[in-house]
LOLO-263719 format. One record per residue: residue in three letters; x, y, z of N, C-alpha, C, CB in turn. Coordinates in steps of 0.1 Angstrom, whole numbers, padded with zeros to 4 digits, always signed. Atoms other than C-alpha are relative to their C-alpha. Glycine has a CB too. Layout:
ALAXYZXYZXYZXYZ...
***
This chain:
MET+0008-0013+0002+0000+0001-0001+0011+0011+0001-0012+0001+0013ALA-0009-0012+0002+0015+0032-0010-0007+0013+0007+0001+0003-0016THR+0005-0012-0005+0013+0064+0010+0006+0012-0006+0001+0000+0015HIS-0005-0011+0007+0015+0097-0008-0002+0012+0009-0008+0001-0013HIS+0001-0013-0006+0023+0131+0008-0006+0011-0008+0011+0004+0004TYR+0008-0009+0009-0001+0157-0008-0005+0012+0005-0010-0006-0007GLN+0005-0014-0005-0008+0192-0002-0008+0006-0013+0012+0012+0004SER+0006-0005+0011-0037+0206-0024-0001+0015+0000-0014-0007+0000PRO+0000-0013+0001-0041+0241-0036-0012+0006+0009+0000+0004-0014ALA+0010-0007-0009-0063+0265-0013-0012+0004-0009+0007+0014+0007LEU+0012-0003+0006-0097+0269-0021-0008+0009+0010-0008-0012-0005PRO+0009-0009-0008-0122+0294-0005-0012-0006+0007-0005+0012-0008ILE+0011+0005-0005-0147+0284+0022-0009+0011+0003+0002-0008+0010ASN+0007-0012-0005-0177+0307+0030-0004+0000+0015-0012+0001-0007VAL+0005-0003-0012-0182+0320+0063-0007+0012+0004+0009-0001+0008PRO+0010-0011-0002-0209+0342+0076+0008+0011+0007-0013-0004+0008SER-0007-0012-0006-0197+0377+0086-0009+0003+0014-0001+0013-0010LYS+0006-0005-0013-0207+0393+0122-0012+0008-0001+0010+0008+0008ALA+0012-0009+0002-0233+0417+0107-0014-0007+0000+0002+0007-0013PRO+0012+0006-0001-0268+0408+0116-0007+0004-0013-0007+0005+0013VAL+0006-0003+0014-0283+0408+0080-0011-0013-0001+0014+0000-0014PRO+0007+0009+0002-0314+0389+0069+0005-0013-0008-0010+0006-0006ALA-0003+0011+0005-0310+0353+0059+0000+0001-0016-0008-0011+0006GLY-0002+0000+0016-0297+0349+0022+0007+0012-0002-0016-0001-0009LEU-0006-0013+0005-0282+0384+0024+0014+0001+0008-0010+0013+0002TYR-0012-0001-0009-0250+0374+0046+0010+0002-0011+0003-0014+0010PRO-0015+0001+0007-0217+0386+0032+0008-0009+0005+0008+0012+0001VAL-0010+0011-0003-0192+0360+0032+0015+0004+0001-0001-0011-0012SER-0015-0001+0001-0155+0359+0040+0005-0011-0005+0007+0004+0012ARG-0007+0009+0006-0131+0336+0025+0012-0007+0009+0004+0006-0013ILE-0012+0005-0008-0107+0313+0044+0005-0011-0010-0005-0006+0016SER-0004+0010+0008-0083+0294+0025+0002-0014+0006+0011+0004-0006GLY-0002+0014-0005-0082+0256+0028-0009-0009-0013-0008-0001+0017SER+0006+0009+0009-0092+0225+0006-0003-0011+0004+0006-0001-0010PRO+0003+0015-0003-0109+0192+0009+0010-0009-0007-0016-0005-0007PRO-0009+0008+0006-0089+0164+0001-0007-0006-0015+0003-0013+0012ASP+0006+0007+0013-0094+0147-0035-0004-0013+0002+0011+0000-0012VAL+0004+0013+0002-0112+0116-0043+0003-0007-0011-0012-0001+0001SER-0003+0008+0015-0100+0088-0066-0012-0004-0004+0011-0013+0000ASP+0012+0007+0006-0123+0071-0087-0001-0016+0005+0002+0000-0017THR+0001+0015-0002-0114+0036-0077-0002-0002+0017+0015-0008-0006SER+0004+0001-0014-0115+0040-0039+0001+0014+0005+0009-0010+0009THR+0003-0013-0007-0120+0067-0013+0016+0000+0008-0016+0000+0012THR-0011-0003-0007-0088+0083+0003-0004+0003+0014+0008+0009-0006THR+0003-0003-0014-0087+0086+0040+0013+0007+0005-0003-0013+0009GLY-0012-0010-0002-0065+0115+0053+0003-0001+0016-0005+0016-0005SER-0005-0001-0014-0045+0119+0085+0010+0013+0000+0008-0015+0006ARG-0008-0013+0001-0029+0154+0094+0017-0003+0005-0007+0012+0012THR-0016-0001-0002+0010+0158+0093+0005+0012+0003+0007-0006-0011SER-0005-0015-0001+0032+0186+0099+0002+0007-0015+0014-0001+0008ALA-0002-0006+0013+0038+0188+0061-0013+0002-0008+0009-0010-0008GLY+0011-0003+0006+0001+0190+0054-0010-0012+0002+0004+0002-0014PHE+0007+0012-0004-0019+0157+0050+0006-0012-0006-0013+0002-0004SER-0004+0012+0006-0010+0123+0042-0013-0011-0005+0011-0008+0010TYR+0014+0005+0004-0037+0102+0021+0005-0016-0003-0007+0010-0015GLY-0001+0015+0003-0039+0063+0018-0014-0004-0006+0003-0010+0012SER+0012+0006+0007-0064+0044-0003-0006-0008+0010+0004-0009-0011GLY+0008+0010-0009-0092+0025+0016-0014-0002-0007-0001+0006+0016SER+0012+0002+0005-0126+0014+0008-0012+0004+0009+0001-0014-0003VAL+0009-0007-0010-0148+0036+0029-0015+0001-0007+0006+0016+0003GLY+0014+0001+0006-0177+0035+0004-0003+0015-0007-0012-0005+0011GLY+0001-0012+0009-0171+0067-0018-0001+0013+0008-0011-0002-0010GLU+0001-0012-0006-0172+0092+0011+0013+0005+0004-0010-0002+0011TYR-0012-0002-0004-0143+0113+0021-0002+0011+0016+0008+0008-0014GLU+0000-0006-0014-0135+0132+0055-0002+0013-0004+0012-0003+0010SER+0002-0014+0002-0150+0168+0055+0000+0008+0012-0012+0003-0006SER-0001-0007-0012-0143+0179+0089+0011+0010-0002+0001-0009+0013ALA-0011-0012+0002-0122+0211+0096+0013-0004-0001+0000+0009+0011ALA-0014+0004-0003-0092+0192+0106+0005-0006-0014+0001-0013+0013SER-0006+0005+0012-0091+0179+0069+0006+0011-0009-0009-0007-0008TYR-0005-0010+0008-0082+0214+0057+0014+0003+0002-0008+0010+0003SER-0014-0003-0002-0047+0224+0050+0005+0011+0007+0006+0002-0012GLY-0005-0009-0008-0032+0242+0078-0009+0012+0005+0011+0005-0008VAL+0011-0011-0005-0064+0262+0088-0007-0003+0011-0009+0003-0009ASP+0009+0003-0012-0079+0263+0122-0010+0012+0001+0009-0001+0015VAL+0011-0010+0000-0113+0281+0119-0001+0007+0012-0013-0007-0003MET+0003-0006-0012-0118+0286+0155+0013+0011+0003-0001-0012+0012ASP-0011-0010+0000-0081+0304+0155-0005+0012-0008+0012-0006-0006VAL+0004-0011+0008-0092+0325+0126-0010+0009+0004-0003-0004-0010LEU+0011-0007-0006-0125+0335+0141+0003+0008+0012-0011-0008+0003SER-0004-0006-0012-0109+0343+0174+0009+0012-0002+0005-0010+0008ASP-0010-0012+0003-0082+0364+0159-0010+0011-0007+0012-0005-0011ARG+0008-0013+0005-0109+0385+0139-0008+0005+0011-0010-0002-0012MET+0009-0006-0013-0131+0389+0171+0009+0009+0008-0005-0012+0011GLN-0008-0012-0009-0101+0403+0189+0006+0012-0007+0013-0006+0008ASN-0002-0011+0006-0094+0425+0163-0009+0011+0000+0002-0002-0012VAL+0009-0010+0002-0126+0438+0158-0007+0004+0015-0011-0005-0011PHE+0008-0003-0011-0140+0439+0194+0009+0005+0011-0008-0013+0004ASP-0009-0006-0010-0125+0463+0218-0006-0001+0015+0002+0016-0005PRO+0006+0002-0015-0133+0453+0256+0002+0010+0008+0006-0010+0006THR-0003-0010-0012-0121+0486+0271-0013+0008+0005+0011+0012-0005PRO+0012-0006-0006-0156+0503+0272-0008-0009+0010-0009+0005-0011LEU+0006+0009-0010-0169+0471+0288+0006-0001+0011-0002-0013-0004ASP-0006-0002-0014-0141+0470+0313-0002+0013+0008+0013-0001-0002LYS+0003-0016-0007-0146+0508+0322-0015+0000+0005+0003+0015-0012GLY+0014+0000-0003-0183+0502+0324-0002-0010+0012-0008-0003-0012LEU+0000+0011-0009-0178+0470+0346+0006+0007+0012+0008-0012-0004ALA-0006-0006-0014-0154+0489+0370-0008+0012+0005+0015+0006-0002LYS+0007-0011-0005-0177+0519+0371-0014-0005+0007-0003+0011-0012GLN+0010+0007-0005-0206+0495+0379+0003-0005+0013-0004-0011-0008ALA-0007+0004-0014-0185+0481+0407+0002+0010+0009+0013-0006-0002GLN-0003-0012-0008-0176+0513+0420-0013+0005+0007+0007+0012-0008THR+0013-0005-0004-0212+0525+0422-0006-0009+0010-0009+0002-0012SER+0007+0011-0008-0225+0492+0435+0007+0003+0015+0002-0017-0007GLY-0007+0000-0015-0198+0496+0465-0006+0012+0007+0018+0002-0001GLN+0006-0012-0006-0209+0532+0471-0015-0002+0004+0001+0012-0010LEU+0015+0003-0001-0246+0522+0469-0001-0010+0015-0006-0010-0016ASN+0000+0008-0010-0238+0494+0494+0002+0007+0014+0011-0011-0003ALA-0004-0008-0011-0220+0516+0517-0009+0011+0005+0011+0007-0003LYS+0011-0009-0004-0246+0543+0517-0012-0007+0007-0005+0008-0012GLN+0011+0007-0007-0272+0514+0525+0004-0004+0013-0004-0011-0007ARG-0004+0003-0013-0252+0504+0554+0000+0013+0009+0015-0007-0002GLU+0000-0012-0008-0249+0540+0566-0014+0004+0004+0005+0011-0009LEU+0012-0002-0002-0286+0544+0562-0006-0008+0010-0005+0000-0012LEU+0007+0010-0012-0293+0513+0584+0006+0003+0012+0002-0017-0003GLU-0004-0004-0015-0269+0525+0611-0007+0015+0004+0019+0002+0000LEU+0006-0014-0004-0286+0560+0610-0015-0003+0006-0001+0012-0013GLN+0014+0003-0004-0320+0543+0612+0000-0006+0014-0006-0010-0011ALA-0002+0007-0014-0310+0523+0642+0004+0008+0009+0010-0010+0000LEU-0003-0011-0008-0295+0553+0657-0015+0008+0005+0010+0010-0009ALA+0013-0009-0002-0329+0572+0652-0008-0010+0008-0009+0005-0016GLN+0008+0006-0007-0347+0543+0666+0000-0001+0014-0001-0010-0005ARG-0003+0000-0014-0328+0542+0698-0002+0013+0005+0014-0003+0003ARG+0002-0013-0003-0330+0579+0701-0013+0004+0003+0004+0007-0009LEU+0014-0002-0002-0367+0579+0696-0006-0009+0011-0007-0005-0013LYS+0002+0010-0012-0369+0550+0721+0002+0008+0013+0010-0014+0000GLY-0004-0008-0012-0351+0572+0746-0011+0011+0001+0015+0007-0001ALA+0010-0011-0001-0373+0602+0739-0011-0004+0005-0002+0007-0011ARG+0012+0005-0006-0403+0583+0744+0000-0003+0013-0004-0012-0007ALA-0001+0003-0014-0392+0571+0776+0002+0013+0008+0012-0011+0001ASN-0001-0013-0004-0382+0606+0787-0014+0007+0001+0009+0008-0010PHE+0013-0005+0000-0416+0619+0776-0008-0007+0009-0005-0001-0013SER+0008+0009-0007-0434+0592+0793+0004+0003+0014+0001-0014-0005ASP-0005-0003-0014-0413+0599+0826-0006+0015+0003+0018-0002+0000GLY+0006-0014+0001-0421+0636+0819-0015+0003+0005+0000+0004-0015ILE+0014-0002-0002-0457+0631+0818-0006-0005+0015-0006-0009-0012LYS+0002+0005-0016-0456+0610+0850+0002+0010+0010+0011-0012+0004VAL-0004-0010-0012-0439+0638+0869-0009+0012-0001+0015+0006-0001ALA+0008-0010+0005-0462+0663+0852-0014-0001+0010-0003-0002-0016ARG+0012+0005-0004-0494+0643+0866+0002+0001+0016-0003-0014-0005GLU-0002+0001-0014-0478+0639+0900+0001+0015+0008+0013-0007+0002THR-0003-0014-0005-0469+0676+0904-0016+0006+0000+0011+0010-0012LYS+0014-0006+0001-0506+0685+0891-0007-0005+0013-0010-0005-0015ARG+0008+0005-0012-0521+0662+0919+0006+0006+0014-0001-0018-0001ASP-0007-0007-0013-0496+0676+0945-0004+0013+0000+0015+0001+0001LEU+0005-0015+0000-0506+0712+0936-0016-0002+0004+0001+0007-0016GLU+0015-0001-0004-0544+0703+0937+0000-0004+0013-0010-0009-0008TRP+0001+0005-0013-0539+0686+0970+0004+0011+0009+0008-0013+0003THR-0004-0010-0007-0519+0715+0983-0011+0013+0000+0014+0004-0005GLN+0011-0012+0002-0546+0742+0970-0012-0005+0008-0005+0003-0017LYS+0012+0007-0008-0574+0719+0988+0004+0004+0014-0001-0016-0001ARG-0005+0001-0013-0554+0720+1020+0002+0016+0004+0014-0010+0000VAL+0000-0016-0002-0547+0759+1018-0014+0005+0002+0007+0008-0014ASN+0012-0006-0002-0583+0764+1013-0007-0003+0011-0007-0003-0010VAL+0006+0007-0013-0594+0742+1042+0006+0009+0011+0003-0018+0002LEU-0007-0007-0011-0567+0760+1065-0006+0015+0000+0017-0001-0003LYS+0005-0013+0003-0580+0793+1050-0015+0003+0008+0000+0002-0016THR+0016+0000-0006-0617+0786+1059+0000-0002+0016-0008-0012-0006LYS-0001+0002-0015-0606+0774+1095+0004+0014+0006+0011-0011+0003ALA-0006-0012-0004-0586+0805+1100-0011+0011+0001+0012+0004-0009GLU+0009-0010+0002-0614+0827+1089-0011-0001+0010-0003+0000-0011ARG+0010+0004-0010-0639+0809+1112+0005+0002+0015-0004-0014-0002ALA-0005+0000-0012-0617+0809+1141+0003+0014+0006+0011-0007+0000HIS-0004-0012-0002-0603+0844+1140-0006+0011-0010+0015-0001+0000PRO+0005-0007+0013-0626+0864+1116+0005+0015+0002-0019+0000-0001ASP-0006-0014+0000-0611+0901+1129+0015+0000-0004-0003+0006+0014GLU-0013+0001+0004-0576+0892+1125+0002-0006-0015+0007-0007+0010TYR-0003+0006+0013-0581+0873+1094-0004+0011-0011-0008-0014-0002ARG+0004-0012+0011-0598+0904+1076+0012+0011+0001-0015+0007+0004ARG-0012-0009-0001-0569+0927+1089+0013-0005-0008+0005+0001+0015ALA-0010+0006+0008-0544+0903+1074-0003-0002-0013+0003-0010+0005ALA+0004+0000+0013-0563+0898+1044+0002+0014-0008-0015-0002+0001LYS-0002-0014+0007-0562+0937+1037+0014+0004-0001-0007+0011+0007LYS-0014-0005-0001-0527+0939+1046+0008-0008-0010+0007-0001+0015TYR-0007+0007+0010-0514+0912+1024-0007-0006-0011+0006-0008+0006THR+0007+0004+0011-0538+0909+0997+0007+0007-0012-0015+0003+0001PHE-0008-0003+0014-0522+0910+0961-0011+0003-0010+0010-0014-0005ASP+0009-0001+0013-0538+0924+0930+0003-0009-0011+0001+0013-0005ASP-0001+0007+0012-0543+0901+0902-0003+0007-0012-0008-0011+0002ASP+0001-0007+0011-0549+0928+0880+0013+0006-0007-0009+0010+0003ASN-0013-0005+0002-0512+0939+0878+0006-0010-0008+0007+0002+0013
***
């Protein structure tokens, strides 16, 4: 069985471009490469070598290998990747991502600050309510004390007026205060 080293001439392969265009209107790019030749008597099978492809004859039934590995020296993924790297500039996306991360960090910091301030306000409100409640209790006690004192003074005044009417009138004239001033 004879093995031949063969490198066929480059033929173009249609590859759709990146532009979103309706089906059937795709502009195509050309990548050089060629499928292996098929002999009349038997089918050739190929294997990749550093010099191209080596072919041997076999009886596969009239079909030939048509995978991307059968093309001479062309890696479609590398070509497409190189084209994408040349066309696509990730700098704006990187800047946008950095800005988004920075803004997210600031937002999280403000959110934590707001939660801390809210907790502080709740503690202060609780303290103010307790102080207000204590103040209301003290005011009610003071009012009760004043009312009790006023009643007691009125009782003593009535007793003094009954027990010593003349002295009470003289003292009332001498120590009476004008409420009009």
